[in-house]
Structure formats: C-alpha cells, structure tokens
MMTF fields as JSON, N, C-alpha, C and O atoms, coordinates in Angstrom:
{
  "mmtfVersion": "1.0.0",
  "mmtfProducer": "UNKNOWN",
  "numBonds": 235,
  "numAtoms": 236,
  "numGroups": 59,
  "numChains": 1,
  "numModels": 1,
  "chainsPerModel": [1],
  "groupsPerChain": [59],
  "chainIdList": ["A"],
  "bondAtomList": [4, 2, 8, 6, 12, 10, 16, 14, 20, 18, 24, 22, 28, 26, 32, 30, 36, 34, 40, 38, 44, 42, 48, 46, 52, 50, 56, 54, 60, 58, 64, 62, 68, 66, 72, 70, 76, 74, 80, 78, 84, 82, 88, 86, 92, 90, 96, 94, 100, 98, 104, 102, 108, 106, 112, 110, 116, 114, 120, 118, 124, 122, 128, 126, 132, 130, 136, 134, 140, 138, 144, 142, 148, 146, 152, 150, 156, 154, 160, 158, 164, 162, 168, 166, 172, 170, 176, 174, 180, 178, 184, 182, 188, 186, 192, 190, 196, 194, 200, 198, 204, 202, 208, 206, 212, 210, 216, 214, 220, 218, 224, 222, 228, 226, 232, 230],
  "bondOrderList": [1, 1, 1, 1, 1, 1, 1, 1, 1, 1, 1, 1, 1, 1, 1, 1, 1, 1, 1, 1, 1, 1, 1, 1, 1, 1, 1, 1, 1, 1, 1, 1, 1, 1, 1, 1, 1, 1, 1, 1, 1, 1, 1, 1, 1, 1, 1, 1, 1, 1, 1, 1, 1, 1, 1, 1, 1, 1],
  "groupList": [{"groupName": "MET", "atomNameList": ["N", "CA", "C", "O"], "elementList": ["N", "C", "C", "O"], "formalChargeList": [0, 0, 0, 0], "bondAtomList": [1, 0, 2, 1, 3, 2], "bondOrderList": [1, 1, 2], "singleLetterCode": "M", "chemCompType": "L-PEPTIDE LINKING"}, {"groupName": "PRO", "atomNameList": ["N", "CA", "C", "O"], "elementList": ["N", "C", "C", "O"], "formalChargeList": [0, 0, 0, 0], "bondAtomList": [1, 0, 2, 1, 3, 2], "bondOrderList": [1, 1, 2], "singleLetterCode": "P", "chemCompType": "L-PEPTIDE LINKING"}, {"groupName": "PHE", "atomNameList": ["N", "CA", "C", "O"], "elementList": ["N", "C", "C", "O"], "formalChargeList": [0, 0, 0, 0], "bondAtomList": [1, 0, 2, 1, 3, 2], "bondOrderList": [1, 1, 2], "singleLetterCode": "F", "chemCompType": "L-PEPTIDE LINKING"}, {"groupName": "GLY", "atomNameList": ["N", "CA", "C", "O"], "elementList": ["N", "C", "C", "O"], "formalChargeList": [0, 0, 0, 0], "bondAtomList": [1, 0, 2, 1, 3, 2], "bondOrderList": [1, 1, 2], "singleLetterCode": "G", "chemCompType": "PEPTIDE LINKING"}, {"groupName": "ASN", "atomNameList": ["N", "CA", "C", "O"], "elementList": ["N", "C", "C", "O"], "formalChargeList": [0, 0, 0, 0], "bondAtomList": [1, 0, 2, 1, 3, 2], "bondOrderList": [1, 1, 2], "singleLetterCode": "N", "chemCompType": "L-PEPTIDE LINKING"}, {"groupName": "ILE", "atomNameList": ["N", "CA", "C", "O"], "elementList": ["N", "C", "C", "O"], "formalChargeList": [0, 0, 0, 0], "bondAtomList": [1, 0, 2, 1, 3, 2], "bondOrderList": [1, 1, 2], "singleLetterCode": "I", "chemCompType": "L-PEPTIDE LINKING"}, {"groupName": "LEU", "atomNameList": ["N", "CA", "C", "O"], "elementList": ["N", "C", "C", "O"], "formalChargeList": [0, 0, 0, 0], "bondAtomList": [1, 0, 2, 1, 3, 2], "bondOrderList": [1, 1, 2], "singleLetterCode": "L", "chemCompType": "L-PEPTIDE LINKING"}, {"groupName": "VAL", "atomNameList": ["N", "CA", "C", "O"], "elementList": ["N", "C", "C", "O"], "formalChargeList": [0, 0, 0, 0], "bondAtomList": [1, 0, 2, 1, 3, 2], "bondOrderList": [1, 1, 2], "singleLetterCode": "V", "chemCompType": "L-PEPTIDE LINKING"}, {"groupName": "ALA", "atomNameList": ["N", "CA", "C", "O"], "elementList": ["N", "C", "C", "O"], "formalChargeList": [0, 0, 0, 0], "bondAtomList": [1, 0, 2, 1, 3, 2], "bondOrderList": [1, 1, 2], "singleLetterCode": "A", "chemCompType": "L-PEPTIDE LINKING"}, {"groupName": "SER", "atomNameList": ["N", "CA", "C", "O"], "elementList": ["N", "C", "C", "O"], "formalChargeList": [0, 0, 0, 0], "bondAtomList": [1, 0, 2, 1, 3, 2], "bondOrderList": [1, 1, 2], "singleLetterCode": "S", "chemCompType": "L-PEPTIDE LINKING"}, {"groupName": "LYS", "atomNameList": ["N", "CA", "C", "O"], "elementList": ["N", "C", "C", "O"], "formalChargeList": [0, 0, 0, 0], "bondAtomList": [1, 0, 2, 1, 3, 2], "bondOrderList": [1, 1, 2], "singleLetterCode": "K", "chemCompType": "L-PEPTIDE LINKING"}, {"groupName": "GLU", "atomNameList": ["N", "CA", "C", "O"], "elementList": ["N", "C", "C", "O"], "formalChargeList": [0, 0, 0, 0], "bondAtomList": [1, 0, 2, 1, 3, 2], "bondOrderList": [1, 1, 2], "singleLetterCode": "E", "chemCompType": "L-PEPTIDE LINKING"}, {"groupName": "THR", "atomNameList": ["N", "CA", "C", "O"], "elementList": ["N", "C", "C", "O"], "formalChargeList": [0, 0, 0, 0], "bondAtomList": [1, 0, 2, 1, 3, 2], "bondOrderList": [1, 1, 2], "singleLetterCode": "T", "chemCompType": "L-PEPTIDE LINKING"}, {"groupName": "ASP", "atomNameList": ["N", "CA", "C", "O"], "elementList": ["N", "C", "C", "O"], "formalChargeList": [0, 0, 0, 0], "bondAtomList": [1, 0, 2, 1, 3, 2], "bondOrderList": [1, 1, 2], "singleLetterCode": "D", "chemCompType": "L-PEPTIDE LINKING"}],
  "groupTypeList": [0, 1, 2, 3, 4, 5, 3, 5, 1, 3, 6, 7, 6, 5, 5, 5, 6, 8, 6, 5, 5, 2, 3, 1, 9, 10, 6, 1, 11, 6, 3, 10, 8, 8, 3, 4, 12, 6, 10, 11, 2, 10, 4, 8, 12, 10, 13, 6, 5, 9, 13, 10, 11, 9, 13, 10, 13, 8, 10],
  "groupIdList": [1, 2, 3, 4, 5, 6, 7, 8, 9, 10, 11, 12, 13, 14, 15, 16, 17, 18, 19, 20, 21, 22, 23, 24, 25, 26, 27, 28, 29, 30, 31, 32, 33, 34, 35, 36, 37, 38, 39, 40, 41, 42, 43, 44, 45, 46, 47, 48, 49, 50, 51, 52, 53, 54, 55, 56, 57, 58, 59],
  "secStructList": [7, 4, 4, 4, 4, 7, 2, 2, 2, 2, 2, 2, 2, 2, 2, 2, 2, 2, 2, 2, 2, 2, 7, 6, 6, 6, 2, 2, 2, 2, 2, 2, 2, 2, 2, 2, 2, 2, 2, 2, 2, 2, 2, 2, 2, 2, 2, 2, 2, 2, 2, 2, 2, 2, 2, 2, 2, 2, 7],
  "xCoordList": [97.651, 97.857, 98.885, 99.987, 98.564, 99.465, 100.73, 101.705, 100.751, 101.921, 102.882, 103.85, 102.642, 103.485, 104.851, 105.758, 105.03, 106.294, 107.03, 107.69, 106.931, 107.588, 109.102, 109.807, 109.616, 111.051, 111.755, 111.145, 113.038, 113.862, 113.977, 113.817, 114.249, 114.343, 113.043, 113.077, 111.923, 110.642, 110.426, 109.923, 110.808, 110.675, 111.582, 111.186, 112.791, 113.717, 113.13, 113.201, 112.56, 111.939, 110.774, 110.626, 109.954, 108.822, 109.318, 108.753, 110.366, 110.914, 111.489, 111.293, 112.193, 112.754, 111.642, 111.731, 110.598, 109.472, 108.784, 108.401, 108.624, 108.011, 108.866, 108.332, 110.187, 111.072, 110.937, 110.92, 110.841, 110.717, 109.38, 109.322, 108.308, 106.968, 106.723, 106.26, 107.032, 106.66, 107.797, 107.545, 109.016, 110.156, 110.54, 109.723, 111.781, 112.271, 111.615, 111.589, 111.092, 110.5, 109.145, 108.78, 108.4, 107.075, 107.115, 106.134, 108.217, 108.284, 108.056, 107.326, 108.635, 108.348, 106.873, 106.328, 106.229, 104.801, 103.986, 103.055, 104.335, 103.623, 103.841, 102.913, 105.057, 105.346, 104.557, 104.031, 104.476, 103.716, 102.232, 101.579, 101.703, 100.291, 100.014, 98.989, 100.919, 100.742, 100.813, 100.049, 101.717, 101.824, 100.579, 100.104, 100.046, 98.817, 97.644, 96.819, 97.569, 96.495, 96.593, 95.585, 97.794, 97.991, 97.643, 97.04, 98.02, 97.708, 96.194, 95.685, 95.475, 94.021, 93.38, 92.424, 93.895, 93.354, 93.544, 92.626, 94.732, 94.994, 94.092, 93.562, 93.916, 93.044, 91.601, 90.925, 91.124, 89.758, 89.589, 88.564, 90.581, 90.523, 90.509, 89.749, 91.356, 91.403, 90.058, 89.579, 89.447, 88.145, 87.077, 86.245, 87.093, 86.112, 86.272, 85.282, 87.505, 87.756, 87.313, 86.69, 87.627, 87.235, 85.719, 85.155, 85.043, 83.581, 82.981, 82.016, 83.552, 83.058, 83.243, 82.358, 84.397, 84.654, 83.737, 83.28, 83.459, 82.567, 81.134, 80.405, 80.716, 79.393, 79.309, 78.282, 80.383, 80.424, 80.364, 79.694, 81.061, 81.056, 79.7, 79.309, 78.983, 77.687, 76.613, 75.616, 76.802, 75.783, 75.836, 75.048],
  "yCoordList": [93.474, 92.567, 91.524, 91.893, 90.258, 89.226, 89.04, 88.487, 89.48, 89.272, 90.449, 90.475, 91.41, 92.589, 92.329, 93.14, 91.232, 90.946, 89.755, 89.012, 89.558, 88.407, 88.584, 87.699, 89.681, 89.929, 89.209, 88.451, 89.459, 88.894, 87.373, 86.699, 86.794, 85.324, 84.633, 83.581, 85.207, 84.629, 84.689, 83.739, 85.809, 85.932, 84.95, 84.364, 84.768, 83.803, 82.397, 81.631, 82.061, 80.744, 80.555, 79.484, 81.578, 81.495, 81.291, 80.488, 82.009, 81.867, 80.47, 79.874, 79.948, 78.595, 77.561, 76.647, 77.699, 76.767, 76.859, 75.838, 78.073, 78.236, 77.581, 76.958, 77.714, 77.062, 75.548, 74.88, 75.011, 73.558, 73.069, 72.057, 73.788, 73.342, 73.524, 72.599, 74.713, 75.028, 74.877, 74.769, 74.866, 74.77, 76.132, 77.053, 76.258, 77.567, 78.074, 79.283, 77.192, 77.645, 78.317, 79.2, 77.925, 78.494, 79.731, 80.472, 79.968, 81.06, 82.438, 83.233, 82.774, 84.093, 84.284, 85.375, 83.225, 83.308, 83.559, 84.364, 82.872, 83.06, 84.463, 85.077, 84.969, 86.322, 87.363, 88.311, 87.187, 88.116, 88.063, 89.102, 86.867, 86.728, 87.347, 88.0, 87.146, 87.732, 89.252, 89.939, 89.78, 91.228, 91.827, 92.877, 91.157, 91.638, 91.593, 92.506, 90.547, 90.43, 91.531, 92.139, 91.79, 92.852, 94.216, 95.05, 94.443, 95.71, 95.898, 96.982, 94.857, 94.936, 95.172, 95.94, 94.521, 94.697, 96.134, 96.731, 96.694, 98.078, 99.051, 99.993, 98.82, 99.692, 99.609, 100.633, 98.408, 98.247, 98.91, 99.54, 98.774, 99.404, 100.918, 101.603, 101.441, 102.89, 103.392, 104.447, 102.63, 103.014, 103.014, 103.92, 102.008, 101.955, 103.133, 103.724, 103.475, 104.593, 105.901, 106.733, 106.093, 107.34, 107.424, 108.511, 106.299, 106.296, 106.648, 107.408, 106.097, 106.366, 107.841, 108.455, 108.411, 109.823, 110.723, 111.75, 110.351, 111.171, 111.091, 112.081, 109.929, 109.808, 110.656, 111.28, 110.679, 111.461, 112.957, 113.714, 113.384, 114.787, 115.209, 116.368, 114.282, 114.603, 114.835, 115.503, 114.299, 114.445, 115.765, 116.053],
  "zCoordList": [118.428, 117.33, 117.76, 118.167, 117.683, 118.2, 117.374, 117.883, 116.119, 115.279, 115.322, 114.562, 116.181, 116.258, 116.845, 116.659, 117.543, 118.223, 117.622, 118.349, 116.318, 115.694, 115.712, 116.196, 115.209, 115.195, 114.061, 113.307, 113.957, 112.883, 112.986, 111.969, 114.167, 114.223, 113.809, 113.17, 114.162, 113.767, 112.271, 111.672, 111.662, 110.209, 109.482, 108.474, 109.987, 109.383, 109.474, 108.513, 110.606, 110.779, 109.811, 109.222, 109.645, 108.718, 107.289, 106.547, 106.899, 105.547, 105.336, 104.277, 106.33, 106.222, 106.1, 105.28, 106.908, 106.818, 105.462, 104.891, 104.943, 103.623, 102.547, 101.629, 102.649, 101.684, 101.743, 100.709, 102.948, 103.108, 102.562, 101.864, 102.88, 102.489, 100.992, 100.326, 100.457, 99.083, 98.085, 96.885, 98.539, 97.632, 97.091, 97.064, 96.661, 96.215, 94.93, 94.699, 94.099, 92.837, 93.041, 92.265, 94.053, 94.303, 95.191, 95.249, 95.877, 96.847, 96.224, 96.818, 95.062, 94.479, 94.133, 94.304, 93.647, 93.334, 94.597, 94.592, 95.671, 96.931, 97.482, 98.009, 97.362, 97.824, 97.049, 97.63, 95.741, 94.907, 95.26, 95.363, 95.445, 95.807, 97.172, 97.362, 98.117, 99.45, 99.376, 100.053, 98.567, 98.398, 97.776, 98.209, 96.752, 96.121, 97.091, 97.115, 97.879, 98.861, 99.901, 100.262, 100.38, 101.365, 100.779, 101.456, 99.527, 98.857, 98.74, 99.023, 98.327, 98.214, 99.574, 99.685, 100.604, 101.954, 102.422, 102.986, 102.192, 102.596, 101.844, 102.432, 100.537, 99.756, 100.236, 100.341, 100.526, 101.018, 102.373, 102.632, 103.237, 104.553, 104.416, 105.101, 103.526, 103.308, 102.777, 103.193, 101.853, 101.315, 102.397, 102.447, 103.262, 104.347, 105.293, 105.726, 105.613, 106.525, 105.885, 106.545, 104.606, 103.943, 103.799, 103.926, 103.537, 103.476, 104.826, 104.907, 105.88, 107.225, 107.578, 108.175, 107.206, 107.482, 106.667, 107.168, 105.409, 104.587, 105.101, 105.038, 105.611, 106.22, 107.48, 107.747, 108.247, 109.48, 109.16, 109.863, 108.105, 107.709, 107.149, 107.285, 106.525, 105.928, 106.982, 106.71, 108.168, 109.218, 109.845, 110.746]
}
C-alpha cells in the first residue's frame, strides 16, 4: 500500500493543505464524511470476506 509510509510530517502537511483549501469551518464536515466513508468501506469489505468464507465452507 503506497500510503503506509506517510508518517506524522505527512499527516500534518495534509491537514494544513486541507485547512488552506477548505477552510476551518468545513473541516469537521469533511472529517465526518471521510469517517463515514471509511466505516462503510470496512463494513463492505468485512461482508465480502465473510461471504467468501461461507461460500468456501459450503463447498
């Protein structure tokens, strides 16, 4: 995964750029939307893995 080596300085830079681009008033909304998207992605991935395992067990 190419984003595995971002580190603290990279995260600080991303936050500063987000503040500049979107402004401080929009940042909480963007964070909430990103969190919800990540949560949905994890749930969908977990469902796919469990479906795949149940199909494998059924064979």
